[in-house]
C-alpha positions in Angstrom: -8.6 -8.9 -4.6 -10.1 -11.3 -2.0 -12.9 -12.1 -4.3 -10.6 -13.0 -7.0 -8.3 -15.1 -4.7 -11.3 -17.1 -3.4 -12.5 -17.6 -6.9 -9.2 -18.9 -8.0 -9.0 -21.4 -5.1 -12.6 -22.6 -6.1 -11.5 -23.2 -9.6 -8.3 -25.1 -8.5 -10.3 -27.0 -6.0 -12.7 -28.0 -9.2 -9.7 -29.3 -11.0 -10.4 -26.6 -13.9 -7.6 -24.9 -15.6 -7.9 -21.0 -16.0 -8.0 -21.4 -19.8 -10.8 -24.0 -19.5 -12.9 -22.1 -17.3 -12.6 -19.1 -19.5 -13.8 -21.2 -22.4 -16.7 -22.6 -20.5 -17.7 -19.1 -19.3 -17.5 -17.9 -22.8 -14.7 -15.4 -21.5 -11.6 -14.8 -23.1 -8.4 -16.0 -20.8 -7.2 -12.3 -20.1 -10.4 -11.4 -18.8 -10.6 -14.3 -16.3 -7.2 -13.7 -15.3 -8.2 -10.1 -14.4 -11.0 -11.1 -12.4 -8.7 -13.6 -10.3 -6.4 -10.6 -9.8 -8.9 -8.2 -8.6 -11.2 -7.0 -11.3 -14.8 -7.2 -10.2 -16.9 -9.5 -12.3 -20.6 -8.7 -13.2 -23.0 -10.2 -10.8 -24.4 -13.0 -13.4 -20.6 -13.7 -14.3 -20.0 -14.3 -10.6 -22.9 -16.6 -10.4 -21.9 -18.5 -13.6 -18.3 -19.1 -12.0 -19.8 -20.4 -8.7 -21.9 -22.8 -10.7 -19.1 -24.0 -12.9 -16.9 -24.5 -9.8 -19.5 -26.6 -8.0 -20.7 -24.3 -5.4 -24.2 -25.1 -4.1 -26.8 -22.3 -3.9 -26.6 -22.8 -0.2 -23.1 -22.1 -0.1 -23.1 -19.0 -2.3 -23.7 -16.5 0.4 -20.1 -15.6 1.4 -19.0 -15.1 -2.1 -22.2 -12.9 -2.7 -21.3 -10.8 0.4 -17.7 -10.3 -1.0 -19.1 -9.2 -4.3 -21.4 -6.6 -2.6 -18.5 -5.2 -0.7 -16.0 -5.1 -3.6 -18.9 -3.2 -5.5 -19.2 -0.6 -2.6 -17.0 2.7 -3.3 -14.2 3.4 -0.7 -14.4 6.0 1.8 -11.9 8.2 -0.2 -14.0 8.6 -3.3 -16.1 11.6 -2.2 -12.5 13.5 -2.1 -11.9 13.0 -5.7 -8.4 12.2 -5.3 -6.1 10.6 -7.9 -4.6 7.6 -6.0 -3.7 5.5 -8.8 -5.4 2.7 -7.1 -3.0 3.1 -3.9 -5.8 4.0 -1.3 -7.7 0.6 -1.8 -4.4 -1.3 -1.5 -3.3 0.5 1.6 -6.9 0.1 3.1 -7.0 -3.6 2.7 -3.3 -4.1 3.7 -2.4 -5.4 7.2 1.5 -4.5 6.7 3.1 -1.8 4.9 6.7 -1.6 4.3 8.0 1.9 2.9 11.4 3.1 1.8 11.3 7.0 1.3 14.3 8.5 -0.4 13.3 12.1 -0.4 10.7 13.1 1.8 8.9 11.9 5.0 6.5 9.3 4.1 2.6 10.4 4.0 1.5 8.2 6.9 4.1 10.2 9.2 3.6 13.8 7.9 2.1 16.4 10.1 -0.3 19.0 8.2 2.3 21.9 8.0 4.7 19.6 6.2 1.9 18.4 3.9 1.1 21.9 3.0 4.7 22.9 2.4 5.1 19.7 0.1 2.1 20.7 -1.9 3.2 24.2 -2.3 6.3 23.1 -3.7 5.0 21.2 -6.6 5.6 22.6 -10.1 1.8 22.3 -10.8 -0.1 24.6 -8.8 -3.2 23.3 -7.2 -6.5 24.6 -6.1 -7.1 25.3 -2.4 -10.0 22.6 -2.5 -7.4 20.1 -4.0 -4.9 20.6 -1.2 -7.6 20.5 1.3 -8.9 17.1 0.0 -5.3 15.8 -0.1 -4.7 16.7 3.4 -8.0 15.2 4.4 -7.4 11.9 2.9 -3.7 11.7 4.1 -5.1 12.4 7.6 -7.6 9.7 7.4 -5.1 7.3 6.3 -2.9 8.0 9.3 -5.8 6.9 11.6 -4.9 3.1 10.8 -1.6 3.6 12.8 -3.3 4.3 15.8 -6.5 2.0 15.4 -6.8 -0.8 17.9 -5.6 -3.3 15.5 -3.3 -0.8 13.6 -1.7 -1.3 10.4 1.8 -2.9 10.9 4.0 -0.3 9.4 7.9 -0.2 8.9 9.2 3.0 7.3 13.0 3.4 6.5 13.5 7.0 5.7 16.9 8.1 3.9 18.6 11.2 5.6 18.1 13.1 2.5 14.3 13.5 3.6 15.1 15.2 6.8 16.8 18.7 6.0 13.4 20.2 5.3 11.6 18.7 8.3 11.0 21.1 11.2 11.3 20.3 14.8 7.5 19.5 15.2 7.7 17.2 12.2 10.7 15.4 13.8 9.1 15.0 17.2 6.0 13.6 15.5 8.0 10.9 13.9 9.5 9.8 17.1 6.2 9.9 18.8 4.8 7.7 16.2 7.7 5.3 16.4 6.8 4.5 20.0 3.8 2.7 19.0 4.1 -1.0 18.9 3.0 -1.5 15.4 5.2 1.3 14.0 9.0 0.8 13.4 10.9 3.7 11.8 14.7 3.5 10.7 17.0 6.2 9.3 19.3 5.5 6.6 22.3 7.9 7.1 24.7 9.2 4.5 27.3 7.6 6.2 26.5 4.3 4.9 27.5 5.5 1.4 25.9 4.9 -2.0 23.6 1.9 -2.0 20.8 0.1 -3.9 18.2 2.6 -2.0 19.2 5.5 -4.3 17.4 3.8 -7.3 14.1 5.3 -5.8 11.3 5.0 -3.2 8.9 2.2 -3.0 6.1 0.5 -1.0 5.6 -3.3 -0.2 2.1 -4.2 0.8 1.0 -7.4 2.4 -2.6 -8.8 3.0 -4.0 -11.3 5.5 -6.2 -12.9 3.1 -3.6 -13.3 0.5 -0.7 -14.7 2.7 1.3 -15.8 -0.5 1.1 -12.1 -2.1 2.9 -9.0 -1.9 2.3 -6.0 -3.9 5.1 -3.5 -5.0 4.0 0.0 -5.5 6.0 2.4 -7.1 5.3 6.2 -8.0 6.8 8.0 -10.8 6.2 11.4 -12.6 3.7 9.7 -15.0 1.8 7.9 -12.3 2.5 4.9 -10.5 3.0 1.2 -11.1 1.3 -1.9 -9.2 4.0 -4.8 -9.6 2.8 -8.4 -8.5 5.4 -10.5 -10.5 6.7 -12.9 -7.7 10.5 -12.4 -9.0 10.4 -8.6 -9.0 8.5 -8.5 -5.7 11.0 -11.1 -4.2 13.9 -8.7 -5.3 12.1 -5.7 -3.7 11.7 -7.3 -0.4 15.4 -8.3 -0.5 16.3 -4.8 -1.0 14.1 -3.6 1.7 15.7 -6.1 4.0 19.1 -5.1 3.0 18.2 -1.3 3.6 16.9 -2.3 7.0 20.4 -3.8 7.8 22.3 -0.7 6.8 20.0 1.8 8.5 20.3 2.7 12.1 18.2 0.5 14.6 14.8 1.9 15.6 16.3 3.1 19.2 19.3 4.8 17.4 17.2 6.3 15.0 14.9 8.0 17.4 18.3 9.4 19.0 19.4 10.6 15.8 15.9 12.3 15.0 15.8 13.5 18.6 19.2 15.3 18.4 18.3 16.8 14.9 15.0 18.1 16.3 17.2 19.6 19.4 19.0 21.6 16.7 15.9 23.3 15.2 
């Protein structure tokens, strides 16, 4: 995605339209569009684009470096988990906003909650599959406690809490004390609202300041949405849900009282 954005800016700087560039590169228009949205080009195709866009050979190094980095497999590949492209997005994101309707979000789950969640799935999985999932989810959580941690804002509906035990609840509150983590509870008391349409994630990236990706999971897989109007509507909804939800300190008190009862 970083490379695609850089190539788009080079093309625009050269004053070449996407259709014209595709014609001169002997690409179809859709292929160039996919490259500018994150599909990795072949090496010689990259060099052809740099030449077309007026990049001198002495200036190519940063773009070649980005291509090489994009060609590397992510840390999650050895685990062989089906992530629908989400892990790479989360790995590159600097801010993640999550609304969770029915379960504790993955970045806040403890191992026992993960195991209970996987055990309750309709399709029974092998022990190796479950261990890989837990390992990946635990590795993802390291970003919340890193020196330059992921900026994380989770709004969790009250419906997600009944099956969370005391240890899980206390862990949520512990993570909520971190400066980069913001946790809010959306209580039943606010009544029916737009959040009941389902859970979703919004991911922001430092190198794509004007781009947010909406990620939504569904029974058949998942969807990535980059359309600006659809993303904007989801950002407005998240902001609305944040206003409806308890403030972070009120949420921590609410979760603490619930933990005390268990």
